[in-house]
N, C-alpha and C positions, 0 to 999 in steps of 0.2 A: 896759107891752110889753116895754120891755128886761128890766125884772125877770123876767117870766115866761120869756123866753128864755134867762136866765142859770140860772134854777133849773131849766128841762128839761135845759141842758149839764151842770149839776152832777148832776142825776140819772143822765143818759147815762153821766157819768165814773163814778159811783159803780157803776153796772151792770158797766162793765167792769171796775172794779178788784177787784169781787167776784166776776165770772167767772175772772180771772187768780188770784185767792187759791184758787180751787175747783180750777182747773187744777193750781197747784203743788202742792197738799195731795195730789190726787190720783197726780201723777207721785212725789211723796215717800211715800206709801203704796204704789204699784206697787213703788219701789226697796227698799223695806223688807219687801215680802212675804216670804214663805216661798220662793215659787218665785224670786226674785230672789237671794236670800241662798244657795240651792241652785245657782243658776247660776254665781254669782262662785265658790264652792267648787270648782265643777267646772272654772272655767277655770283656776283657781290648779292643780288637780290635773293637767289635760290639759297646761298650759305645763311643769310638772314633768317630766312623764311625756315630752313631746317633747325638751325640752331635753336630759334624760339618753340618750335615744334617739341624737339626733346627736351627743353629746360622746363616747359610747361606742362608736359605730360606725366600723368598720374604714376606712370609705370616706372619713370626715371626717378621722380621723386620718392617712391618706396625704396628704390635700389640705393638713392642716397642717403637715406635716413637709416636703412639697415647698413650700409657700410661706415656710417658715423657712429652707429651704436657698437659694431664690431671692434672699431677704431679705440672707442673708450674702453671696452674691455681689456682688449689687448694692452693699452697704454698703463691702466691700473696693474695689470700682472706684470708687465715688465718693470714699474717702478717698484712694487714689493720686492721683485727677486734683487734689482739693484741695490735696495735699503739693506737686503742680508748681505749682500756682496761689500758694500760701504761698512759694514760691522765688521765683518772679518779683516777688511785692511785695515780699520781702526785698531783692531787687536794685532795687528802685526803679523798674522796669517799670510796673507797675500800682498802682492806688491801692487802700486796703484798703477792704473792705464791711463795712459794721456787719450786713449780714445775711448773714455767709459761711455760717453753719452752715444753713440754710435750702436751701442749695445740695446738701447730703447727700441729699436727695429727688429733685433734679431733676438730678443730675449722673451721666454715664454712663462707665463705664469702658472699659478695652480692652477689646473684643467683648462686654462686658456693657450690658444698659439698663440705666437708671435705675430707682429704687424706683418712681416714680410710672408710669413705663410699665408696668411689671412689674403695678401694682396696675390699671392702666387694661384690660390685656389678661386678666389671668388672675382678677381681681376677679370678673367675671361667671361664672366657672366655678364660684367658691364659691357664689355665690346660685343658680345653674341645680342643681348637685348638690345644695343642700338642700333643694329645692322641686319637684324635676322627677316626682317620685314620692309625692308627700306624700298626695294623696287616692286616684288610681287604683292605688296598689298596696296600701292596706286594703281597697278596693272588690275586688281580685282575690283577697284573702285571705280577704274576709270579716268583717274586724274592725270595718268602718265602720258596718254597720248595730247591731252591738253599743253602739258608743259612740253612736250616734244614739239607741238606746233607753235610755240613762241619763235622769235627770231634769235634763237641761240643755236650753238651748236649742240650736237646730241650728246656727246662726253661731258658737256658743263654739268648735266643733271647728276651722273654719278660720280664726277670730282667734287660737285658741292656738298653732296651727302656723306663723302667720307670727311671731307674736311670738317663739316659742322660735328659730326661724331668724335672726331679727334680733338676737336676744340673742346667739347663735353667732357671727354675723358681727361684731358690736359688740365680743365677747372677741377676737377673732382679729386684728382691726385693730389694738385699742390694745395689745393683749398684744405682737405682732410689732413694732408701731411704738414703743413703750416700751423694748422690749428694744433697736431700733438707734439711738434716742437716747441709750440709756444707754451704750451701746458707744461711739457716736461720740463723745460727751462725753469719754471715756476717752481714746479713742486721740488725739483732736485738740487737747484741751485748751480747747477754746474754751468761752465763757460766753456762757449763753442771757439775753436779755433777757426782759422781761415781753412786749412785742409778740410776738417769736418764739416764745414759748410760746403765746400766744393762736392766731397763726396756726397752729402746728403742729396744735393740738387742734381747731381749725375745720376743718382739712383733713382730719383722723382720722374726724370727724363727715359731712364730706362723701363721703369712700371709703365709709363705713357706709351712708349713704343710697344712693348709688350702686350699691353690692351687693344692698341690699334691694330696688332697683328690679328688679333681674334675677331676684331672690327671687319678687317678686310674677308678674313674668311666668309663671316657673316654673309656679309654684303653678296661675294661670290655664291652662296647657296641662296641668297634672295633672288638672285638674277638666274641661276639655272633651275631652281624648283618654282613651281606656279603658283603653291600655295605656301602659304606663311608656316604652316604647322608644320610641313614636310621640311623646309629650311631649318625651321626650330629642331625638330628631330634628328636632322643632320648634325648642325652643329653641336649639340649635346653630347651625341655618340661620338663625335671626334674630340671633343672636350674630356668625356670620360677614357676614350682609350690613350690619349696623349698624358694625360695626367694620372690614371691611376693603375691602368693596365700596360703602360710600356715598358715598364722595369721587367715585369714579368715575361713579357715578349721576348725584350733584349736579353734575359736571362736563359731562356729556353734556347733561341737560336744558338747564342754562346756556347751553351751546354751541348747542343748537337753538333755544331761545328769544331769546337775545341773541347773534348770532354775530360774533367778534371779527375777520373779515375781511371785506374788502369798502368799501362808500362808508361804512358807518356804524361801523366797526371803534373810532373813537376813542369817540364816543358811548356804545356797548353795552359799553365795558371795565370801566366801574364798577357797571353795572347787571349784567353778567353776574357779576361778584364778588360784588355783593350778594345775589342770587339764588343762588350757589353757597354762601355762608355759612347763608342761613337754610334751605336743604336738609338741610346738613350739621349744623346744630343740633337737627334732628330725631333726631340719633344721641346717644344718653345718654353715649358715650365721648367724643364731641366736646365735649360740654357741661362733661364733668368734666375733659378736657384744660385747657378755658379756666379752669375754676376754679382747677386745679393751677396755670397760667399767672402769674395777677393774684395768688393767694395766697401763693403761695411765691418769687415774684420782685416784691418791692415797686417795681421800678423800672419795672414795665409798667402803663400809665395804662389802656389798652384793647387788646382785640383785635381790633376793628375796623379794618382798614388805612386805610379812608376816613376814619374820623374820627380817627384818628391823623395822618394828613396836614395835616386841617384844623385841628388843635389846637396841632401842632408848630410852627406858624407863629410864631416869636417865643417860644417858651416855654422856662422854666428847666428843665433836667433837674434832677430831684428823686425822694425817694422817697415813695411814698402811705403815709398813716397807714394803719392797720389799720382804720379805721372807713370811709375811703375805698374799700379794698379791697373791703370788705364791700358798700359802696354799688355796686360794679361787678359783684360776682357775685351781688348778690339776686334779678336776673332768672333766672340759670341755677339758682340753687336753687328757685326757684317752679317752675322746668321739671321739675326732678328730681322734686319731690313731687307734682306734678301726673301726671304719668307713672305713677309709683308708684301714687296713688291710683286712676287709670282703669284698670290693671291689675288692683289688688285689688278693684275695685268690679265690676271685669268676672268676676272669679272668684266672688266673694260671690253676684252675681246668679244666675250658673249654677248655683253651686253649692245655693243656696237652689230652684233651680227642678228640680233633678234629682232623679230616682227613684234610691234607693240601697237601696229593700229587698231580701232575699235573692230 
């Protein structure tokens, strides 16, 4: 009896493995088919075409020059502030920080914001400008149906546009960021350690992901709206709400649910703060600012004041290692990836179900 059951199980496993092998062969055959090869070539052609259009457009060149000027002003202000900090250190008033160079990105000068603040505010503009007319402009010009008539899959058009925009964003962030690091090294004479280099590179990647989120959002509105002006207005409105008014909205909602006046004021204080923090973390700008704080300031162990008060009791002040900082920002990275994927998936579904014939 037991032997019969064992043979029956082996027969079932054999069938499963054969089915899996057939599926793998079919998928490999589909990947190596002529249509798949044509589609991959079409993706490369469209990607290079979109990348060339972005790099040669006057709009992107103006934005790049504006971002470069802003970077120069932020760098000059940060170096001036660091010079005064170094003077205090030489006088024995403060201790020398081994992560002094990271302050280049977070230190603001006289009447000038820091570079990280400029990236948080102006980074979405680059993503929006690269994607708000990605689809509807070609639909208005009558070129989208020509692209769809080529022997490539329809989703290749949207994927190529997003990849080209993401490449332009990465080139912008790493070129201006690398230029800023090089100038700062020459002017300050500081020496970078391996951990500081790792933190800077990861922060550049996070800035790229942050801008790509706005690119995906802009492409979504470009698919949904028939006119480029309408999609641009929707993107700017959402940018203003998430960056400027989200804290006001969070404070109003938290104050309405957990009022900090009256009999339960003391109990509701922490609940009010926790709800505000949760609502604020809907905004990509708030998530990116927390990533910046933890990555570029190793002395910060958490951005949650409740956790900070609970863990600071008897704790020894020390720097977090790079791995520990990455553990702190890992949920933030997942949130940015999830929001980017959600916007791109929404744009993908709407684009695949949209009628684009002339």
